[in-house]
Residue, then its C-alpha position, 0 to 999 in steps of 0.5 A: x813148351x813153348x807151343x803149349x804154352x801158347x796154345x793150351x795154358x796161356x801166360x796169366x797165373x791160372x795158366x802158369x800154374x796149371x802148366x807148372x801144375x801139369x808138369x809135376x804130374x807128368x814127371x814125378x809120379x812115375x819117376x818116384x816109383x822107379x825111384x822106390x823100384x831101385x831101393x827096393x832091389x837094392x835092398x832085395x840084390x844087396x848094394x854091392x851087386x846093384x853098383x857093380x852093376x851100375x855106380x850109381x845104384x844104390x842107397x844115399x850116402x848123405x841127406x844132401x843125396x835123399x834130398x837131391x833124389x827127392x827134389x830131382x837136383x841131380x847133375x851127370x857127378x852126383x853119387x848116387x841117382x835112384x835112377x840114373x838118367x833122371x840128372x837130364x831131368x833137371x835139366x829139363x824141368x829147370x827149362x820147363x820152369x823158364x818156358x812157363x815164366x815166359x822165357x818163348x812166351x815173345x819172338x823177340x825175348x825167344x831170340x836174345x834168348x838163341x843168341x845167347x846160347x849160340x855165344x855161349x857154345x861157341x864160348x866154350x868150343x873155343x874155349x876148348x869144353x870138354x865134350x861132357x861139359x859140353x852137353x851135360x850141365x843145363x847151361x850147355x842145354x839152353x841152345x837146344x831148348x831154344x832152338x826148339x822154341x826159335x822154330x816154333x815161333x818161325x813157324x808162326x811168320x807170314x813169309x814162313x811158307x816162302x822161305x820153307x819147303x818141306x818137300x817128301x824127300x826131305x824128311x826121308x834125307x834128314x832122318x836117314x843122315x840122322x840114322x847115319x851120324x847115330x851108328x857112327x854116335x861115338x864119333x860124334x863129339x869127339x870129331x873137331x870140335x864136336x861139329x856134327x852134333x851141332x849140325x845134328x841138332x840142325x837136322x833135328x831141327x829141320x825133320x821136325x819142321x819137316x813132320x809139322x806139315x804133315x797130318x800123316x808120315x807112314x800108314x800106322x795106326x793110331x792107337x799105335x802109334x800112340x800106345x809106341x808114345x805111351x811108352x817111351x818116359x817109362x822106357x826111359x826111367x826103368x831100362x836101367x832096373x830091367x837090365x839089373x834084374x836080367x844082369x842078375x838072374x843070368x849072372x852065372x851065364x855069361x851072356x855076351x851083350x847081343x845075348x843081354x840085349x834079346x834077354x833084356x828088352x821083352x822085360x824093358x817093354x812089358x815093364x814099360x806097358x805096364x807102368x804106362x797102363x796101370x800108372x800113369x794112364x790114371x795121372x793123365x786123366x787127372x792130368x786132361x782135366x788140368x787142362x781143360 
């Protein structure tokens, strides 16, 4: 986001306005579509069934819940979330606004932000805050967002290339390390003070930096790469709804986790593809016009 502000929009009033409008178009229309789909499924399948599948999928019970879902002001503790993982979009939108309005506009400002984030994280660790409290809230996400902004400015330094050696083997080692941690992810935040979680943030920074040094990593078709990227956000928003449908269709079959996965994945990918193709692509054309 810091890179985009510096190289695409700029920090003029017009640039900030275009950035905010484009972020809204990127996040909200497809989110509203997904939320509407959830409401339709609740109507068709019944709230008792949908909440038995996921406790947060149901009709909003109050004006507060309606407004929270409508304006994406959600937390992990919001009882009704029509799109269960949308609490993370609230976190993202908060920091998009902060970055858009200049929180990471200069190296000094970004460094102060990063150090404040580190200090807050240390405070949480020393105070014995629970793993969820160090992961879900908006304040907890300050560390990775500020680290990403700091990485952008670090890459602009003249001494950068003399400090960082982005060797070919480094990328492989780091990806393998993160993959290993992911396999044993249940232990990440349960390890002493959640140290593995924070090590992974550092490793992710190295991987991103290493990727930025190269024009190509694998011999993959550019169009295929673009298609895979386009699927990410629709799948993120729709996978619970797809799982809900599979669960309903197979309610009398007692599917194991493995079979449930095999049945759900094709539906998730197909749904993501259809949304990206027929819903997201027209919006993307509008976004590109705003960028230009």
